[in-house]
mmCIF file of the N, C-alpha and C atoms, coordinates in Angstrom:
data_MODEL
# 
_entry.id   MODEL 
# 
loop_
_atom_site.group_PDB 
_atom_site.id 
_atom_site.type_symbol 
_atom_site.label_atom_id 
_atom_site.label_alt_id 
_atom_site.label_comp_id 
_atom_site.label_asym_id 
_atom_site.label_entity_id 
_atom_site.label_seq_id 
_atom_site.pdbx_PDB_ins_code 
_atom_site.Cartn_x 
_atom_site.Cartn_y 
_atom_site.Cartn_z 
_atom_site.occupancy 
_atom_site.B_iso_or_equiv 
_atom_site.pdbx_formal_charge 
_atom_site.auth_seq_id 
_atom_site.auth_comp_id 
_atom_site.auth_asym_id 
_atom_site.auth_atom_id 
_atom_site.pdbx_PDB_model_num 
ATOM 1   N N  . GLU A 1 1  ? -115.829 120.702 18.087 1.00 0.00 ? 1  GLU A N  1 
ATOM 2   C CA . GLU A 1 1  ? -114.553 120.215 18.245 1.00 0.00 ? 1  GLU A CA 1 
ATOM 3   C C  . GLU A 1 1  ? -113.814 119.972 19.006 1.00 0.00 ? 1  GLU A C  1 
ATOM 4   N N  . LYS A 1 2  ? -114.075 120.272 20.234 1.00 0.00 ? 2  LYS A N  1 
ATOM 5   C CA . LYS A 1 2  ? -114.223 119.317 21.694 1.00 0.00 ? 2  LYS A CA 1 
ATOM 6   C C  . LYS A 1 2  ? -113.973 117.704 21.249 1.00 0.00 ? 2  LYS A C  1 
ATOM 7   N N  . LEU A 1 3  ? -115.507 117.466 20.655 1.00 0.00 ? 3  LEU A N  1 
ATOM 8   C CA . LEU A 1 3  ? -116.128 115.833 20.590 1.00 0.00 ? 3  LEU A CA 1 
ATOM 9   C C  . LEU A 1 3  ? -115.141 115.550 19.255 1.00 0.00 ? 3  LEU A C  1 
ATOM 10  N N  . GLU A 1 4  ? -114.610 116.081 18.162 1.00 0.00 ? 4  GLU A N  1 
ATOM 11  C CA . GLU A 1 4  ? -113.676 115.391 17.696 1.00 0.00 ? 4  GLU A CA 1 
ATOM 12  C C  . GLU A 1 4  ? -112.440 115.583 18.403 1.00 0.00 ? 4  GLU A C  1 
ATOM 13  N N  . LYS A 1 5  ? -112.170 116.294 18.951 1.00 0.00 ? 5  LYS A N  1 
ATOM 14  C CA . LYS A 1 5  ? -110.822 116.011 19.964 1.00 0.00 ? 5  LYS A CA 1 
ATOM 15  C C  . LYS A 1 5  ? -110.697 114.406 20.646 1.00 0.00 ? 5  LYS A C  1 
ATOM 16  N N  . ALA A 1 6  ? -111.836 115.150 21.640 1.00 0.00 ? 6  ALA A N  1 
ATOM 17  C CA . ALA A 1 6  ? -111.672 113.454 21.830 1.00 0.00 ? 6  ALA A CA 1 
ATOM 18  C C  . ALA A 1 6  ? -111.935 112.446 21.383 1.00 0.00 ? 6  ALA A C  1 
ATOM 19  N N  . ARG A 1 7  ? -112.694 112.392 20.149 1.00 0.00 ? 7  ARG A N  1 
ATOM 20  C CA . ARG A 1 7  ? -112.729 111.041 19.637 1.00 0.00 ? 7  ARG A CA 1 
ATOM 21  C C  . ARG A 1 7  ? -111.305 110.589 18.765 1.00 0.00 ? 7  ARG A C  1 
ATOM 22  N N  . SER A 1 8  ? -110.342 111.436 18.638 1.00 0.00 ? 8  SER A N  1 
ATOM 23  C CA . SER A 1 8  ? -109.364 110.953 17.707 1.00 0.00 ? 8  SER A CA 1 
ATOM 24  C C  . SER A 1 8  ? -108.568 110.519 18.905 1.00 0.00 ? 8  SER A C  1 
ATOM 25  N N  . LEU A 1 9  ? -108.518 111.255 20.105 1.00 0.00 ? 9  LEU A N  1 
ATOM 26  C CA . LEU A 1 9  ? -107.968 110.582 21.449 1.00 0.00 ? 9  LEU A CA 1 
ATOM 27  C C  . LEU A 1 9  ? -107.938 109.247 22.061 1.00 0.00 ? 9  LEU A C  1 
ATOM 28  N N  . LEU A 1 10 ? -109.421 108.677 21.666 1.00 0.00 ? 10 LEU A N  1 
ATOM 29  C CA . LEU A 1 10 ? -109.801 107.389 21.715 1.00 0.00 ? 10 LEU A CA 1 
ATOM 30  C C  . LEU A 1 10 ? -108.986 106.540 20.849 1.00 0.00 ? 10 LEU A C  1 
ATOM 31  N N  . ILE A 1 11 ? -109.228 106.821 19.893 1.00 0.00 ? 11 ILE A N  1 
ATOM 32  C CA . ILE A 1 11 ? -108.287 106.294 19.377 1.00 0.00 ? 11 ILE A CA 1 
ATOM 33  C C  . ILE A 1 11 ? -106.795 105.603 19.125 1.00 0.00 ? 11 ILE A C  1 
ATOM 34  N N  . SER A 1 12 ? -106.135 106.724 19.197 1.00 0.00 ? 12 SER A N  1 
ATOM 35  C CA . SER A 1 12 ? -104.852 107.263 18.990 1.00 0.00 ? 12 SER A CA 1 
ATOM 36  C C  . SER A 1 12 ? -103.875 106.583 20.609 1.00 0.00 ? 12 SER A C  1 
ATOM 37  N N  . THR A 1 13 ? -104.709 106.890 21.215 1.00 0.00 ? 13 THR A N  1 
ATOM 38  C CA . THR A 1 13 ? -104.196 107.383 22.928 1.00 0.00 ? 13 THR A CA 1 
ATOM 39  C C  . THR A 1 13 ? -104.925 105.851 23.747 1.00 0.00 ? 13 THR A C  1 
ATOM 40  N N  . THR A 1 14 ? -103.982 105.335 24.929 1.00 0.00 ? 14 THR A N  1 
ATOM 41  C CA . THR A 1 14 ? -104.065 104.917 25.764 1.00 0.00 ? 14 THR A CA 1 
ATOM 42  C C  . THR A 1 14 ? -104.606 105.935 27.057 1.00 0.00 ? 14 THR A C  1 
ATOM 43  N N  . LEU A 1 15 ? -104.825 106.797 27.247 1.00 0.00 ? 15 LEU A N  1 
ATOM 44  C CA . LEU A 1 15 ? -105.399 108.050 28.328 1.00 0.00 ? 15 LEU A CA 1 
ATOM 45  C C  . LEU A 1 15 ? -106.914 107.202 28.189 1.00 0.00 ? 15 LEU A C  1 
ATOM 46  N N  . SER A 1 16 ? -107.562 107.270 29.649 1.00 0.00 ? 16 SER A N  1 
ATOM 47  C CA . SER A 1 16 ? -108.574 106.674 30.438 1.00 0.00 ? 16 SER A CA 1 
ATOM 48  C C  . SER A 1 16 ? -108.928 107.511 29.400 1.00 0.00 ? 16 SER A C  1 
ATOM 49  N N  . ILE A 1 17 ? -110.491 107.064 29.583 1.00 0.00 ? 17 ILE A N  1 
ATOM 50  C CA . ILE A 1 17 ? -111.554 108.122 29.130 1.00 0.00 ? 17 ILE A CA 1 
ATOM 51  C C  . ILE A 1 17 ? -112.037 109.463 30.111 1.00 0.00 ? 17 ILE A C  1 
ATOM 52  N N  . ASN A 1 18 ? -111.863 109.639 30.876 1.00 0.00 ? 18 ASN A N  1 
ATOM 53  C CA . ASN A 1 18 ? -111.594 110.728 32.255 1.00 0.00 ? 18 ASN A CA 1 
ATOM 54  C C  . ASN A 1 18 ? -110.962 111.419 31.581 1.00 0.00 ? 18 ASN A C  1 
ATOM 55  N N  . GLU A 1 19 ? -109.344 110.662 31.712 1.00 0.00 ? 19 GLU A N  1 
ATOM 56  C CA . GLU A 1 19 ? -108.701 112.059 31.430 1.00 0.00 ? 19 GLU A CA 1 
ATOM 57  C C  . GLU A 1 19 ? -108.967 112.711 30.121 1.00 0.00 ? 19 GLU A C  1 
ATOM 58  N N  . ILE A 1 20 ? -109.479 111.968 28.623 1.00 0.00 ? 20 ILE A N  1 
ATOM 59  C CA . ILE A 1 20 ? -109.993 112.600 27.048 1.00 0.00 ? 20 ILE A CA 1 
ATOM 60  C C  . ILE A 1 20 ? -110.396 113.763 28.083 1.00 0.00 ? 20 ILE A C  1 
ATOM 61  N N  . SER A 1 21 ? -111.798 113.237 28.710 1.00 0.00 ? 21 SER A N  1 
ATOM 62  C CA . SER A 1 21 ? -112.937 114.164 28.744 1.00 0.00 ? 21 SER A CA 1 
ATOM 63  C C  . SER A 1 21 ? -112.694 115.508 30.097 1.00 0.00 ? 21 SER A C  1 
ATOM 64  N N  . GLN A 1 22 ? -111.415 115.476 30.589 1.00 0.00 ? 22 GLN A N  1 
ATOM 65  C CA . GLN A 1 22 ? -110.763 116.541 31.211 1.00 0.00 ? 22 GLN A CA 1 
ATOM 66  C C  . GLN A 1 22 ? -110.071 117.324 30.070 1.00 0.00 ? 22 GLN A C  1 
ATOM 67  N N  . MET A 1 23 ? -109.488 116.566 29.283 1.00 0.00 ? 23 MET A N  1 
ATOM 68  C CA . MET A 1 23 ? -108.145 117.645 28.277 1.00 0.00 ? 23 MET A CA 1 
ATOM 69  C C  . MET A 1 23 ? -109.279 118.170 27.475 1.00 0.00 ? 23 MET A C  1 
ATOM 70  N N  . CYS A 1 24 ? -110.282 117.459 26.957 1.00 0.00 ? 24 CYS A N  1 
ATOM 71  C CA . CYS A 1 24 ? -111.011 118.091 26.362 1.00 0.00 ? 24 CYS A CA 1 
ATOM 72  C C  . CYS A 1 24 ? -111.945 119.144 26.609 1.00 0.00 ? 24 CYS A C  1 
ATOM 73  N N  . GLY A 1 25 ? -111.942 119.608 28.272 1.00 0.00 ? 25 GLY A N  1 
ATOM 74  C CA . GLY A 1 25 ? -113.050 120.738 28.797 1.00 0.00 ? 25 GLY A CA 1 
ATOM 75  C C  . GLY A 1 25 ? -114.278 120.125 29.010 1.00 0.00 ? 25 GLY A C  1 
ATOM 76  N N  . TYR A 1 26 ? -114.463 118.903 29.402 1.00 0.00 ? 26 TYR A N  1 
ATOM 77  C CA . TYR A 1 26 ? -115.737 119.236 29.528 1.00 0.00 ? 26 TYR A CA 1 
ATOM 78  C C  . TYR A 1 26 ? -115.817 119.046 30.885 1.00 0.00 ? 26 TYR A C  1 
ATOM 79  N N  . PRO A 1 27 ? -116.942 119.032 31.709 1.00 0.00 ? 27 PRO A N  1 
ATOM 80  C CA . PRO A 1 27 ? -116.920 119.363 33.331 1.00 0.00 ? 27 PRO A CA 1 
ATOM 81  C C  . PRO A 1 27 ? -116.958 117.675 33.800 1.00 0.00 ? 27 PRO A C  1 
ATOM 82  N N  . SER A 1 28 ? -117.482 116.787 33.098 1.00 0.00 ? 28 SER A N  1 
ATOM 83  C CA . SER A 1 28 ? -117.849 115.531 33.957 1.00 0.00 ? 28 SER A CA 1 
ATOM 84  C C  . SER A 1 28 ? -117.682 114.641 33.520 1.00 0.00 ? 28 SER A C  1 
ATOM 85  N N  . LEU A 1 29 ? -117.641 113.535 33.185 1.00 0.00 ? 29 LEU A N  1 
ATOM 86  C CA . LEU A 1 29 ? -117.647 111.794 33.032 1.00 0.00 ? 29 LEU A CA 1 
ATOM 87  C C  . LEU A 1 29 ? -119.020 111.812 32.376 1.00 0.00 ? 29 LEU A C  1 
ATOM 88  N N  . GLN A 1 30 ? -120.176 111.730 33.401 1.00 0.00 ? 30 GLN A N  1 
ATOM 89  C CA . GLN A 1 30 ? -120.998 111.454 32.481 1.00 0.00 ? 30 GLN A CA 1 
ATOM 90  C C  . GLN A 1 30 ? -121.661 112.644 31.665 1.00 0.00 ? 30 GLN A C  1 
ATOM 91  N N  . TYR A 1 31 ? -121.343 114.001 31.661 1.00 0.00 ? 31 TYR A N  1 
ATOM 92  C CA . TYR A 1 31 ? -121.692 114.416 30.679 1.00 0.00 ? 31 TYR A CA 1 
ATOM 93  C C  . TYR A 1 31 ? -121.291 114.554 29.417 1.00 0.00 ? 31 TYR A C  1 
ATOM 94  N N  . PHE A 1 32 ? -120.113 114.157 29.348 1.00 0.00 ? 32 PHE A N  1 
ATOM 95  C CA . PHE A 1 32 ? -119.450 113.754 28.551 1.00 0.00 ? 32 PHE A CA 1 
ATOM 96  C C  . PHE A 1 32 ? -119.620 112.022 27.390 1.00 0.00 ? 32 PHE A C  1 
ATOM 97  N N  . TYR A 1 33 ? -120.072 111.461 28.473 1.00 0.00 ? 33 TYR A N  1 
ATOM 98  C CA . TYR A 1 33 ? -120.552 110.230 27.517 1.00 0.00 ? 33 TYR A CA 1 
ATOM 99  C C  . TYR A 1 33 ? -121.748 110.545 26.943 1.00 0.00 ? 33 TYR A C  1 
ATOM 100 N N  . SER A 1 34 ? -122.411 111.517 27.905 1.00 0.00 ? 34 SER A N  1 
ATOM 101 C CA . SER A 1 34 ? -124.024 111.843 27.168 1.00 0.00 ? 34 SER A CA 1 
ATOM 102 C C  . SER A 1 34 ? -123.814 112.591 25.549 1.00 0.00 ? 34 SER A C  1 
ATOM 103 N N  . VAL A 1 35 ? -122.800 113.402 25.516 1.00 0.00 ? 35 VAL A N  1 
ATOM 104 C CA . VAL A 1 35 ? -122.763 114.539 23.884 1.00 0.00 ? 35 VAL A CA 1 
ATOM 105 C C  . VAL A 1 35 ? -122.611 113.255 23.162 1.00 0.00 ? 35 VAL A C  1 
ATOM 106 N N  . PHE A 1 36 ? -121.955 112.171 24.200 1.00 0.00 ? 36 PHE A N  1 
ATOM 107 C CA . PHE A 1 36 ? -119.887 111.201 22.888 1.00 0.00 ? 36 PHE A CA 1 
ATOM 108 C C  . PHE A 1 36 ? -121.557 110.494 22.503 1.00 0.00 ? 36 PHE A C  1 
ATOM 109 N N  . LYS A 1 37 ? -122.736 109.809 23.417 1.00 0.00 ? 37 LYS A N  1 
ATOM 110 C CA . LYS A 1 37 ? -123.420 109.300 22.588 1.00 0.00 ? 37 LYS A CA 1 
ATOM 111 C C  . LYS A 1 37 ? -124.261 109.647 21.710 1.00 0.00 ? 37 LYS A C  1 
ATOM 112 N N  . LYS A 1 38 ? -125.323 110.409 21.944 1.00 0.00 ? 38 LYS A N  1 
ATOM 113 C CA . LYS A 1 38 ? -126.059 111.307 21.320 1.00 0.00 ? 38 LYS A CA 1 
ATOM 114 C C  . LYS A 1 38 ? -125.346 111.659 19.865 1.00 0.00 ? 38 LYS A C  1 
ATOM 115 N N  . ALA A 1 39 ? -124.118 111.925 19.730 1.00 0.00 ? 39 ALA A N  1 
ATOM 116 C CA . ALA A 1 39 ? -123.261 112.440 18.747 1.00 0.00 ? 39 ALA A CA 1 
ATOM 117 C C  . ALA A 1 39 ? -122.984 111.296 17.227 1.00 0.00 ? 39 ALA A C  1 
ATOM 118 N N  . TYR A 1 40 ? -122.358 110.145 18.472 1.00 0.00 ? 40 TYR A N  1 
ATOM 119 C CA . TYR A 1 40 ? -122.074 108.929 17.344 1.00 0.00 ? 40 TYR A CA 1 
ATOM 120 C C  . TYR A 1 40 ? -123.098 107.502 17.718 1.00 0.00 ? 40 TYR A C  1 
ATOM 121 N N  . ASP A 1 41 ? -124.101 107.688 18.688 1.00 0.00 ? 41 ASP A N  1 
ATOM 122 C CA . ASP A 1 41 ? -124.925 106.539 18.733 1.00 0.00 ? 41 ASP A CA 1 
ATOM 123 C C  . ASP A 1 41 ? -123.617 105.650 19.291 1.00 0.00 ? 41 ASP A C  1 
ATOM 124 N N  . THR A 1 42 ? -122.870 105.549 20.172 1.00 0.00 ? 42 THR A N  1 
ATOM 125 C CA . THR A 1 42 ? -122.535 104.702 21.125 1.00 0.00 ? 42 THR A CA 1 
ATOM 126 C C  . THR A 1 42 ? -121.512 105.364 21.673 1.00 0.00 ? 42 THR A C  1 
ATOM 127 N N  . THR A 1 43 ? -121.102 104.921 23.365 1.00 0.00 ? 43 THR A N  1 
ATOM 128 C CA . THR A 1 43 ? -119.975 105.271 24.233 1.00 0.00 ? 43 THR A CA 1 
ATOM 129 C C  . THR A 1 43 ? -118.772 105.758 23.783 1.00 0.00 ? 43 THR A C  1 
ATOM 130 N N  . PRO A 1 44 ? -118.357 106.333 25.298 1.00 0.00 ? 44 PRO A N  1 
ATOM 131 C CA . PRO A 1 44 ? -116.540 106.282 24.363 1.00 0.00 ? 44 PRO A CA 1 
ATOM 132 C C  . PRO A 1 44 ? -115.936 104.939 24.037 1.00 0.00 ? 44 PRO A C  1 
ATOM 133 N N  . LYS A 1 45 ? -116.279 104.643 25.210 1.00 0.00 ? 45 LYS A N  1 
ATOM 134 C CA . LYS A 1 45 ? -115.158 102.964 25.523 1.00 0.00 ? 45 LYS A CA 1 
ATOM 135 C C  . LYS A 1 45 ? -115.823 102.150 24.258 1.00 0.00 ? 45 LYS A C  1 
ATOM 136 N N  . GLU A 1 46 ? -117.232 101.587 23.687 1.00 0.00 ? 46 GLU A N  1 
ATOM 137 C CA . GLU A 1 46 ? -117.594 101.133 22.631 1.00 0.00 ? 46 GLU A CA 1 
ATOM 138 C C  . GLU A 1 46 ? -116.855 101.713 21.539 1.00 0.00 ? 46 GLU A C  1 
ATOM 139 N N  . TYR A 1 47 ? -116.570 102.844 21.138 1.00 0.00 ? 47 TYR A N  1 
ATOM 140 C CA . TYR A 1 47 ? -116.036 103.473 20.525 1.00 0.00 ? 47 TYR A CA 1 
ATOM 141 C C  . TYR A 1 47 ? -114.301 103.137 20.447 1.00 0.00 ? 47 TYR A C  1 
ATOM 142 N N  . ARG A 1 48 ? -113.754 103.538 21.197 1.00 0.00 ? 48 ARG A N  1 
ATOM 143 C CA . ARG A 1 48 ? -112.748 103.053 21.611 1.00 0.00 ? 48 ARG A CA 1 
ATOM 144 C C  . ARG A 1 48 ? -112.151 101.171 21.450 1.00 0.00 ? 48 ARG A C  1 
ATOM 145 N N  . ASP A 1 49 ? -113.072 100.410 21.570 1.00 0.00 ? 49 ASP A N  1 
ATOM 146 C CA . ASP A 1 49 ? -112.691 99.136  21.760 1.00 0.00 ? 49 ASP A CA 1 
ATOM 147 C C  . ASP A 1 49 ? -112.966 98.907  19.949 1.00 0.00 ? 49 ASP A C  1 
ATOM 148 N N  . VAL A 1 50 ? -113.884 99.844  19.522 1.00 0.00 ? 50 VAL A N  1 
ATOM 149 C CA . VAL A 1 50 ? -114.078 98.799  17.941 1.00 0.00 ? 50 VAL A CA 1 
ATOM 150 C C  . VAL A 1 50 ? -112.923 100.000 17.423 1.00 0.00 ? 50 VAL A C  1 
ATOM 151 N N  . ASN A 1 51 ? -112.746 100.768 17.891 1.00 0.00 ? 51 ASN A N  1 
ATOM 152 C CA . ASN A 1 51 ? -112.470 101.786 16.499 1.00 0.00 ? 51 ASN A CA 1 
ATOM 153 C C  . ASN A 1 51 ? -110.492 101.535 16.711 1.00 0.00 ? 51 ASN A C  1 
ATOM 154 N N  . SER A 1 52 ? -110.251 101.181 18.297 1.00 0.00 ? 52 SER A N  1 
ATOM 155 C CA . SER A 1 52 ? -108.506 101.744 18.300 1.00 0.00 ? 52 SER A CA 1 
ATOM 156 C C  . SER A 1 52 ? -107.714 101.339 17.260 1.00 0.00 ? 52 SER A C  1 
ATOM 157 N N  . GLU A 1 53 ? -106.852 102.755 17.057 1.00 0.00 ? 53 GLU A N  1 
ATOM 158 C CA . GLU A 1 53 ? -105.602 102.088 16.187 1.00 0.00 ? 53 GLU A CA 1 
ATOM 159 C C  . GLU A 1 53 ? -104.126 101.795 17.816 1.00 0.00 ? 53 GLU A C  1 
ATOM 160 N N  . VAL A 1 54 ? -104.656 101.788 18.683 1.00 0.00 ? 54 VAL A N  1 
ATOM 161 C CA . VAL A 1 54 ? -103.443 101.207 19.587 1.00 0.00 ? 54 VAL A CA 1 
ATOM 162 C C  . VAL A 1 54 ? -103.896 99.584  20.404 1.00 0.00 ? 54 VAL A C  1 
ATOM 163 N N  . MET A 1 55 ? -102.806 99.045  20.091 1.00 0.00 ? 55 MET A N  1 
ATOM 164 C CA . MET A 1 55 ? -102.826 97.663  20.599 1.00 0.00 ? 55 MET A CA 1 
ATOM 165 C C  . MET A 1 55 ? -102.839 98.013  22.050 1.00 0.00 ? 55 MET A C  1 
ATOM 166 N N  . LEU A 1 56 ? -103.621 97.617  22.947 1.00 0.00 ? 56 LEU A N  1 
ATOM 167 C CA . LEU A 1 56 ? -103.327 97.452  24.293 1.00 0.00 ? 56 LEU A CA 1 
ATOM 168 C C  . LEU A 1 56 ? -102.987 96.225  25.170 1.00 0.00 ? 56 LEU A C  1 
# 
C-alpha cells in the first residue's frame, strides 16, 4: 500500500524522492530505497527516470 502510493508519486510528481518517502511513512530514505529495490528490482530514481509522466 505505502509502496504503491510512493510508486505513483514518483511517476506523477516532481517531489524529491526524500519527500515522497517521508509522505508515505518510511522512517529513512535508505530504508525506502531498500524496500523499493527489493519490490521492483530498481531504485526509486531509476524507476522515475524510466517511467516518469512528468516532463522535468
